[in-house]
C-alpha positions as CSV (number, residue, x, y, z in Angstrom):
1,M,54.2,165.1,73.5
2,Q,53.3,166.9,70.2
3,E,52.3,163.7,68.9
4,E,50.2,162.7,71.7
5,K,48.4,165.8,71.5
6,D,48.0,165.7,67.6
7,A,46.5,162.4,67.6
8,L,44.1,163.2,70.1
9,E,43.2,166.1,68.1
10,I,42.1,163.8,65.2
11,R,39.9,161.7,67.6
12,Y,38.1,165.0,69.0
13,Q,37.8,166.2,65.5
14,F,35.9,162.9,64.5
15,A,34.0,162.9,67.2
16,C,32.2,166.6,66.7
17,N,31.9,165.7,63.3
18,E,29.7,162.5,63.9
19,A,27.9,164.2,66.3
20,G,27.1,167.3,64.0
21,K,26.0,164.4,61.5
22,R,23.5,162.6,64.3
23,R,22.5,166.7,65.2
24,V,23.5,166.1,68.5
25,E,26.5,168.9,68.5
26,S,24.9,171.4,71.2
27,L,25.0,168.7,73.6
28,V,28.1,167.2,73.1
29,Q,29.8,170.9,73.1
30,Q,27.3,171.0,76.4
31,F,28.8,167.9,78.0
32,E,32.2,169.3,76.7
33,D,32.0,172.7,78.4
34,T,30.6,170.8,81.4
35,V,33.6,168.5,81.8
36,A,35.9,171.3,81.2
37,K,34.5,173.7,84.0
38,Q,33.2,171.4,86.6
39,S,35.4,168.0,86.4
40,R,37.2,167.2,89.1
41,A,39.9,164.2,90.3
42,V,38.5,162.1,93.1
43,I,40.1,159.3,94.9
44,G,37.6,156.8,96.3
45,R,39.0,155.6,100.1
46,S,37.8,154.1,103.4
47,W,36.7,156.0,106.2
48,E,39.7,155.0,108.4
49,E,42.2,155.9,105.4
50,I,40.1,160.0,104.8
51,N,40.2,160.1,108.9
52,R,44.0,159.4,108.6
53,L,45.0,161.9,106.2
54,A,42.5,164.3,108.2
55,G,44.9,164.0,111.5
56,S,47.8,165.8,109.8
57,E,49.2,167.9,106.8
58,K,52.0,165.5,106.9
59,E,50.0,162.7,106.3
60,L,50.4,161.3,102.7
61,Y,48.2,159.2,100.9
62,A,50.2,156.4,99.7
63,T,50.5,154.1,96.5
64,F,50.2,150.7,96.3
65,Y,54.1,150.2,95.5
66,S,55.4,152.6,98.9
67,L,52.6,150.2,101.1
68,V,54.4,146.9,100.2
69,S,57.8,148.2,99.8
70,A,57.5,149.3,103.4
71,G,55.6,146.2,104.6
72,V,52.2,147.2,105.6
73,R,50.6,146.0,102.4
74,I,51.0,142.3,100.9
75,P,50.3,141.6,97.7
76,N,48.3,139.0,97.1
77,N,49.1,137.5,94.1
78,S,46.0,137.8,92.1
79,Q,45.9,138.4,88.0
80,W,44.7,141.7,88.4
81,D,47.9,142.9,91.2
82,Q,50.3,140.7,89.2
83,Y,49.1,142.2,85.8
84,R,49.0,146.2,87.6
85,G,53.2,146.0,87.9
86,R,53.9,145.7,84.7
87,V,50.8,148.0,83.3
88,D,52.4,150.7,85.7
89,E,55.6,150.2,84.3
90,A,54.3,150.4,80.1
91,L,53.1,153.5,81.6
92,F,55.6,154.6,84.0
93,P,58.6,153.5,83.2
94,Y,61.2,153.8,86.4
95,Y,58.6,156.0,88.2
96,K,55.4,154.4,88.5
97,Q,56.0,154.1,92.6
98,H,55.3,158.1,92.3
99,I,51.9,157.6,90.7
100,R,48.5,158.0,92.7
101,F,45.4,157.5,90.4
102,A,42.0,158.9,90.4
103,A,38.8,159.1,88.5
104,L,37.1,162.3,86.7
105,S,34.1,162.9,88.5
106,L,30.9,165.8,87.7
107,D,29.9,165.1,91.5
108,D,31.9,164.7,93.6
109,K,31.7,161.1,94.0
110,G,34.5,158.6,92.7
111,L,34.6,154.9,92.4
112,I,32.7,153.2,95.4
113,N,34.4,150.2,94.4
114,Y,37.6,151.9,96.3
115,G,36.1,153.2,99.0
116,A,33.1,155.0,99.8
117,C,34.4,158.4,101.4
118,F,36.0,160.4,98.3
119,L,38.9,163.2,98.1
120,I,38.0,165.6,96.0
121,L,41.3,167.3,94.6
122,R,42.0,171.0,94.3
123,D,42.8,171.8,90.8
124,D,45.7,174.3,91.5
125,M,47.5,171.4,93.2
126,I,47.4,168.9,90.1
127,A,46.9,170.8,87.2
128,Y,50.8,170.7,86.4
129,R,51.2,167.0,87.3
130,A,48.2,165.4,86.1
131,V,47.2,163.5,82.9
132,V,43.9,162.2,82.1
133,F,43.7,158.6,80.6
134,E,41.1,157.3,78.5
135,E,40.1,154.0,80.9
136,N,40.8,151.9,83.5
137,S,44.7,151.4,82.3
138,I,45.0,147.6,83.2
139,L,41.6,147.1,81.0
140,F,42.5,148.9,78.2
141,M,46.2,147.3,77.6
142,K,44.0,144.0,77.9
143,K,41.1,145.2,75.8
144,N,43.1,146.5,73.1
145,K,45.7,143.5,73.2
146,I,48.6,146.0,73.9
147,G,51.6,144.0,74.3
148,L,53.2,145.0,77.4
149,T,57.0,146.5,75.4
150,Q,55.0,147.7,72.6
151,P,54.9,151.6,72.1
152,L,51.4,152.6,73.3
153,P,48.9,154.2,70.8
154,T,49.2,158.2,71.0
155,G,45.3,159.7,71.1
156,Y,44.2,158.7,74.4
157,R,46.2,160.6,77.0
158,A,45.8,164.2,78.0
159,V,47.0,166.7,80.1
160,W,44.3,168.1,82.3
161,G,43.8,171.1,81.1
162,D,42.7,169.0,77.2
163,R,40.6,166.1,79.7
164,E,37.5,167.5,78.4
165,K,38.9,166.6,74.6
166,L,39.5,163.4,76.0
167,A,36.0,163.1,77.4
168,V,34.4,164.0,74.1
169,A,36.6,162.0,72.4
170,K,35.7,159.1,73.7
171,L,32.2,159.5,74.8
172,S,30.2,161.9,72.3
173,G,28.7,158.4,71.3
174,S,27.1,158.2,74.3
175,I,25.1,161.2,73.6
176,D,21.9,161.4,72.2
177,S,18.4,163.5,71.1
178,S,17.2,162.1,74.6
179,T,20.5,163.1,76.9
180,T,20.1,165.5,79.1
181,S,22.8,167.6,81.3
182,N,21.6,166.0,84.5
183,D,23.1,162.2,82.5
184,F,26.2,163.8,82.2
185,I,27.7,162.2,85.4
186,H,26.8,159.2,84.4
187,V,28.1,159.6,81.1
188,L,31.4,161.0,82.2
189,L,31.1,157.9,85.3
190,K,29.5,154.5,86.3
191,N,30.4,152.6,88.4
192,G,30.5,148.7,88.3
193,T,30.0,146.0,90.2
194,G,33.1,145.2,90.5
195,A,36.6,147.5,90.0
196,G,36.4,145.6,86.2
197,D,33.3,146.9,85.2
198,D,33.6,150.4,86.4
199,E,33.5,153.0,83.5
200,F,35.4,156.0,83.7
201,V,38.4,158.3,82.8
202,E,41.6,158.0,84.7
203,V,44.0,160.3,86.4
204,H,47.1,160.2,86.5
205,I,48.8,162.6,89.4
206,Y,52.3,162.5,89.8
207,G,53.9,163.2,93.0
208,S,52.5,162.8,97.2
209,I,49.0,163.9,98.1
210,S,48.0,165.3,101.3
211,I,44.8,166.5,103.2
212,R,46.7,169.9,101.2
213,T,46.2,168.8,98.0
214,V,42.0,168.0,99.2
215,E,39.4,171.1,98.1
216,K,36.4,168.9,100.0
217,V,35.8,165.5,101.3
218,S,32.5,163.9,100.2
219,I,30.8,161.2,102.1
220,I,27.6,159.2,101.3
221,R,25.1,159.0,103.4
222,S,25.7,155.7,105.4
223,E,29.2,156.1,105.3
224,G,28.3,159.5,107.2
225,Q,26.5,158.8,111.0
226,K,26.6,162.3,112.2
227,G,28.4,160.8,115.6
228,A,31.4,161.8,117.5
229,R,33.7,160.0,114.4
230,F,32.2,162.7,112.0
231,K,32.2,165.4,114.0
232,A,36.2,165.0,114.9
233,L,36.8,164.3,110.8
234,Q,34.7,167.6,110.4
235,K,36.7,169.2,113.3
236,N,40.4,168.0,111.7
237,L,39.1,169.4,108.1
238,N,38.4,172.6,109.1
239,K,42.0,173.3,110.2
240,Y,42.7,172.8,106.9
241,K,39.6,174.4,105.3
242,V,38.7,171.4,103.8
243,A,34.7,171.2,103.1
244,L,33.1,168.0,104.5
245,V,29.9,166.9,102.4
246,V,27.6,164.1,103.4
247,N,25.5,163.1,100.2
């Protein structure tokens, strides 16, 4: 929507101007270029979930709502789960069950609070159906005290091709003269002690995700033991030309 793009452009230009005043415009430009060229949508899940998806191209990554509807997950009635439904309905009216969530990452690692194995999604499979959002959508609504019947402020969402502009608008203030290009990874995504403390740009993907949507799988070293199950996973991923990386 043009109104959304225009509002983001205003935020982006303001961030660029502020970077110029602080004499870090070249660093911010480098950050923007890095996000545009290297950032990927990454989903953190358990080993068991990754293994299930790798077993067949007919296996799909399930949403919270599809699991509840299928009777294989019971909502825990926590404040988080209760608020999630209301926020998702506000953001995705009548189609919340079709949205999959990911985080924008520069190092093929996602949010470890959701699992120590990461699906790095293929750009060509999601670019036309992905939107990036300022942060965790639940925390955004709570932090900005946005009522669930109020219209969302504009300028905090972007199409996939403009994700670097949203990243600059949000994070340029975190870049100063001491920042190096190696720091960009943690400027874009910081894992917290719990899901509510994570800092990241959220990715909303419409529609199904299967192993065919995946470019590579990344596993932290403690999860990537070189045993029989690792070899079985590697064999399954090889069938779909999906790389397996242990960090």
